[in-house]
N, C-alpha and C positions, 0 to 999 in steps of 0.2 A: 093308357091307350096302347094297344098292340096291333100288329098287322094280322087280321083275321080274314076269313073268307076262303075262296078256293085255294089261296096260297097263304100259308101261315109262316111268314118269314120275318123273324124278329132278329134283326142284325145289330150287333153292338158296335156299329161304327158311328163316328161323329163326322160332320161335314160342314163346310161352308159352301154356299151356293150362290150362283148369279143366274138370273133368268131374264131373258128379254122376249117380248111378245113377237113371235114370228110364226104365226099359225098358217098351216097349209089347209085352207078351207075349200080347196077344189073338191068337187064331188068325186067319189070313187068311180073308177072306170072299169068296166068288165073286161076281163082278159079276152083277147081276140080268139075266135074259134079255133084257128089252126093249132094253138098250143094248149088249149084248155085241158084236153085229156092228160097230156104229159105232166102238166103242172099240178092238176088236181090229184093225180096219182102220187105225186111227191109230197103233197101237203100232209100235215099231221096236226091233230089238235094239241094245243099247248098242254103238256103234261102237268100233273099236280106237282109243283116244285117243292122240293125238300131243302130247307136251309142247311148250309154247312156251318153256319154260325148262329144258331137259334138262341133266343133269350127266353128264359122261363116266363110263362104268362103272368106269374105273380109279381114279376119285377116291374118297378116303375121305370119307364123309359127316361133316359137322360135328356136334357134339353136339346143336345145336338142330334140325338137319334130322333126325337120328336120333330126337329126341323127337317130332317131328311124325309121322314114320313109325310109331312105336310107337303113338301116339294113334290114328291112322287105322286101324291094324291091330286095335286094341281095339274101335273103334266100328263099323267096317264090317260085321261079321257080325250086328249087332243091329238093332233097329228104333228105337233111340234117336233122338229129334229133335235135330238138331245145329244150333247157331247159329255161323256162321263170321263173325268180326269182323275188320275191318282196313280200312285206307285203300284208295282206288282204286288198282288196278294191283298189288296185293300177291298176287293169285292165289287169290281166294276161290272163283271158279268152278272152278278146278283142284282144289281140295280137295273140292268137291262131287262132281265127276266121279270122283275117286279113290275116295271113299266108296262111290259107286254101283257102280263097276266091280269093287270088291273085296267086294261084298256078295252074298248069295244072290239078289238081285233083278237081277243084272247082265245077265241075258238078257231082261229086260223093259224097259219104256219108261223113259227118263230125260227128263223134260219140264222145260224151263226157262221160268219165268214171271218176267219182269222187271217188277216193280211200278212202276219209274220210267220205263219206255219205252212204256207203254200209256196212252192218254188216260184221264183219270179217269172220263169218262162210259162207257168201254168196259171198265173193269177188272172190274166185276161179271159182265158177259156172258162175257168171256174166261176168267175164273177159274172161275165156277160153271156156265157154259153158259146157253143160252136155248132156248126153244121157238119154233116158227114163229109169227109174228104177235104175239109178245110186245111188240114195239115197232116203230116205223117203221123199215123196212129189214131186219127179221128175216124174210127170205123163205124161210128154211129153218131147221130145228132145228140146233143147234150144241152139240157136246160140249165142255165147258170143260176147262181144264188139269187139274183134279182128276180128272175122268173119264178123260182120256187117260193119266194117270199110274197108272191102276189096276194093281196088282200090282207097280209099279215105284217110282220115286223122283220126287218133285216138288221142284224147286229153286226156291225163292222168292227171287230176287235182289232186292236193295234193298228188303227187307221194311219198312224204315223209311218208305218212300214210300207204303205202303198207306193209303188214306183211312181216317180214324178211324171213319166210319160203317159201313165194311165189315169192320172188325176183329172185331166180335162174331159176324158170320156165319162168318168163317173159323174162329174159335175153336170154334163149335158143330160145324163139320165135323171139325175135328181131334179133338174130344172124342168125337163119336158115330160118326164114320166114315160119315156119311150126307150127301148133297148133293142139293139141289133146284135145278133150273134156273130162271132168270128166266122168269116167266110160266107156270111149270109147277106141277103139283100132285102129281106122282109123286116120291117120295123114293127115291133110288138109293144103294145101299151100295157104298163104294169102300174098297180096301185100299191105302193110300199111305204111303210113308215120306217125311217132310218134312225137307228141309235148307234153312235160311234163311241169308241173308247180308246184311250191311249195312255201310256205312262210317260209320254214325252210332253214337253212344253211346246205346244203347237205354235204359239206366237214367236218363240225363239226359232222354231223350224222355218216359219215363214220368213223371218229376218235373214236366216242363213241361206234361203233359196232352196230349201229341201221340201217345202210344202207350199202349194199354191195359195195365194191370199184369197182368191175368189172362192175356192173350195172351202177354205177355213170359215169364211163368213157364211157360206151356205150350210155348213154343218153346225155352226154355233147358234142355233135357234135358242138353246138354253144350256146352261152348264150345271152339272152336278160334280162338285169337287170333293173327293174323299181324301182326308188327311192321313198321313202314315200313323201307324200304331204308336210310334215313339212320342207323338204329340198328344196322345190321349190315354196315357197310362193310368189316369184317374179311373178309367172304366175297366181296368185290368181284371179285378176280381169278378165283376159281372160277366166279362167276356170269357174268363177261364171257366166259370160255372156253366156257361152255355156250351162251351166246347166239350167239357167233360160229359155233359148230358148227351151231346151229339155222339160222343165216342162210346156211349153205353156205360159210363162210369159216374153216374149222377151222385152216388154216395161217397165218392172219393174226395178227400179234402187236401189242401196244400197247407203246409206249415207257414207261419209268418216269415221264417227265414227263406223258404222257397219263393214266396211272393217278392221278397226283397231282391232275390237273385234275378227273378224275371224282370223286375223294374230296372235293374242295372244294365240290361241289354238294350241295344238300339233297334232291334227287329227290322233289318233291311227287307226281310221277306214278309213282314207284316202279319196279318191274321193267318195266312197259310203256313208261315213258319212257326207261329205259336201253336197251331193245332198239331203239326208234326212233332214239335218238341214235347207237348203233353202226351201224345200217343206213345212216344218213346219212353217217357217217364213212367207211364202206367205199367209198362213191361218190367221196369226195374223195381217199382214199388210193390209189386206182387199183391195188390189188393189193399195195402195199407196206405197211410197218409204219404203224400209225396214230400220228400225232403230235398234239400239242395243237392245231396249226393246222387239223387235219381235224375237230376236235370242235366242234360248235356247240350250246351249252347254251342252253336257253330261260331267260330271266331272269324266272322266275315263282316263285322261292323265297319262303319266308315273309317274309324281310326286304324283298323287292321288292313282294309283294302288299300288305303292311301294314308300312311302314317304322317306324311308331310302336308297333307291336304289343307290343314288348318293353319299352317305357317304363312306369314306374310311374304310369300315369294313373288307375288305379282309385280312385274316391272323390274325385277332384278336381272342383270345380265347372266346368261347361262354359264359363262366362263367363271363368274364370281361364285355361283352356286356350286359348280363342279369343283372348283379349287378348294372351297371350304369343306366339301364332303371328303375330298381326298386327304386334306390336311388333318381333319379330325379323325379319320379312320387310321391314318398313320400314327397319330397320337395314341389312339386306342390300342394299337398293336405294338406300341413302343418301337416304331420304325420298321417292323417286320413287313416287308413289301409282299411276300407270298401270302401271309395271312390277310393283309389289307386287300389284296386282289380278290381273295375268296369272298370277303365280306362285301366288296363292291360289285361282285358278280362279273368281273372282267378278267382277262388273261394277264399274267404278270408282265408280259411284254407290252401289252396295251397300257398298263399302269405306268411303266417306265416312260413310254412315249408321252403320256399325259403330264407326268411330272416335269418332263423336259419342256413340253409345249407351254405349260402354264407357269413355268419358272418357279417351281416349288423347290426350295433349297433344303439342305439337310437340317436347317433350323426351322423348317416349316411347321413343326409341331408347336411352336410358340406363337402366340397372337402377335400380329404386326403392331409395331409402335409408331414409327414415323419413317419417312423416306430420308435419304441422305441430304436432301435439300432442306430438311426441317419441316416439310409439309406433312400433315397427318394423312395417312392413307385412308381410303374409304372404308368404313366399318363393314364387316361381314354381317349377314343376317343373323338374327337370334336363332340358335339351334337348341333343340332339347339335349339334355345331358346324355352322353353316350351310355348305353347299357353295358353291363359286364360282357366281356368277350365270351362268346359261346364255346363250350368245351370242344365241339367238333372242329372249330377253327384253330384251336391250339395244337391240333395234331398235324397241321400243315407244316412241312419241313421248312426251315429257314434257308433262304437262297443265299 
């Protein structure tokens, strides 16, 4: 089974999903006459969407892909508000476009509003619209994204970035179907199906007080959760073939060693990063098979961004962690404080202050045995074995 019809989007993602029945069965309301011309002029028919991650039609879909397909088929004909969750690059915008294109609203506007791409001072105006003279620079009336999406679909991308003070206003619009422009007194009725997306954990945002709980429940009519690429590397060959076809290099193949290299990466940028990596590899391969030497991976995986992120540091006193880091660095540099300061990223004077403050003696390169009273001192956390001292650090003069 493939996704055919007006939109042929065969995406090689897998997903787990959760759906709750929360249908908006209220009849569509016509846009009030005063704004009909402006909004109809801004409407556009949904374009024929081209997938950036197509799967050849001869391919059999994976069970996970088939599950996503079934979920979208169930949700598309309804007015259910859908929240699409997943890391950056997993294809959240593609799911939104697929839902719209397969819905009864497909011939009406599909409006994208990126909450993270608009300046905070302009979000209210761009989302709700404004009247002429409502603020400095408002030289003409402006229909917001909610009005422009009348009769169609509004895709709220990065909804987790929406300022907290604007969330109640968005909630009122979603509940009542009525919007009022900034600086205006006229309430306009709109019929909009909302799809929201975010790479944040909205439940954690609610617990932290950064996202309103009532808006969360209003948006959470149904969930489509897209897992990261590193959790579905079993589909890597299928996905690579689809991406190469999309890049116009259908005949190009990857060697087994090249596939092994791709599987060793954690892909924090997900499908978007994989596509860019393949595009670069094609330039180096010069029409031949892609080998490991043609693949240039960005070293920005989790272990590179946060090398200590997987150590059991939770609950450890900061002074204990700092003391251990300084001691091990001094051991690595054989007591050379200038080199240790460079590796620690601090000034030599700051290192001397910390040595004094933390009570690190000249014997601090040796692990602690016991206190003078005979009591064993608390053990330090387990640390990875220090790497060899970089050559550039050896050039630092001894103080």
